[in-house]
C-alpha positions as CSV (number, residue, x, y, z in Angstrom):
1,M,-171.3,37.4,218.6
2,M,-173.9,35.1,219.9
3,L,-173.2,32.6,217.2
4,F,-169.5,32.7,218.1
5,L,-170.3,32.0,221.7
6,I,-172.6,29.1,220.8
7,V,-169.9,27.5,218.5
8,T,-167.3,27.9,221.2
9,L,-169.5,26.3,223.8
10,C,-170.3,23.4,221.5
11,A,-166.7,22.9,220.7
12,L,-165.8,23.0,224.4
13,F,-168.6,20.5,225.2
14,T,-167.4,18.1,222.4
15,F,-163.8,18.2,223.5
16,S,-164.7,17.7,227.2
17,Q,-166.8,14.6,226.3
18,Q,-163.8,13.1,224.3
19,A,-161.3,13.6,227.1
20,T,-160.5,10.5,229.2
21,S,-161.7,10.8,232.7
22,A,-159.2,10.1,235.5
23,D,-161.1,7.1,236.8
24,K,-160.7,5.3,233.5
25,C,-156.9,5.9,233.4
26,V,-154.9,3.1,235.0
27,C,-151.2,2.9,235.2
28,E,-149.2,-0.1,236.5
29,L,-145.7,0.6,237.9
30,T,-143.3,-2.3,237.9
31,N,-139.9,-1.8,239.4
32,S,-137.5,-3.9,237.5
33,E,-134.4,-2.6,239.4
34,Q,-133.2,-3.9,242.7
35,A,-133.8,-1.7,245.7
36,F,-130.9,0.4,246.9
37,P,-129.0,-1.4,249.6
38,H,-129.4,1.1,252.4
39,D,-128.5,-1.4,255.0
40,K,-125.1,-2.1,253.4
41,L,-124.4,1.6,253.0
42,S,-125.2,2.2,256.7
43,T,-122.8,-0.7,257.6
44,V,-120.0,0.8,255.4
45,E,-120.5,4.3,256.9
46,E,-120.5,2.9,260.4
47,N,-117.2,1.0,259.8
48,A,-115.6,4.0,258.1
49,S,-116.5,6.3,261.0
50,K,-115.3,3.7,263.6
51,C,-112.0,3.4,261.7
52,N,-111.6,7.2,261.6
53,R,-112.2,7.5,265.3
54,E,-110.0,4.6,266.3
55,I,-107.0,5.1,264.0
56,T,-103.7,5.8,265.7
57,S,-100.9,8.0,264.4
58,Q,-98.7,4.9,264.1
59,K,-101.2,3.2,261.9
60,T,-101.6,6.3,259.8
61,L,-97.8,6.3,259.2
62,E,-97.9,2.6,258.2
63,L,-100.7,3.2,255.8
64,E,-99.1,6.3,254.2
65,S,-95.8,4.4,253.8
66,A,-97.5,1.4,252.2
67,A,-99.3,3.7,249.7
68,G,-96.1,5.6,248.9
69,F,-97.2,8.8,250.7
70,G,-94.9,8.5,253.8
71,P,-92.8,11.4,255.0
72,T,-89.7,10.2,253.1
73,S,-91.4,9.4,249.8
74,P,-90.9,11.7,246.8
75,R,-94.7,12.1,246.7
76,A,-94.7,13.7,250.1
77,A,-92.1,16.2,249.0
78,G,-94.2,17.2,246.1
79,G,-92.6,14.8,243.6
80,R,-94.4,12.3,241.4
81,G,-92.7,9.2,242.7
82,N,-91.7,6.4,240.3
83,A,-94.5,7.1,237.9
84,G,-93.1,10.6,237.1
85,E,-89.5,9.7,236.7
86,R,-87.9,9.7,233.3
87,E,-84.8,7.9,232.1
């Protein structure tokens, strides 16, 4: 039993001496990617919020009509518009 303990302690001592200490380990981090454009994202968010606050019902109708989603378009009635028509 005593021999087993001595062998275990010797093995532990040997492994601990071989381990690299933290002060010898050096890592260099180099960021090769561009930084995320937080300023541009903030500008886009502000512009979208401003647009949502200031849009009028008339402008909404104009935009929906231009996109094919107006009140008289087949899409508004649940249809698929020109893309879904078959000849």
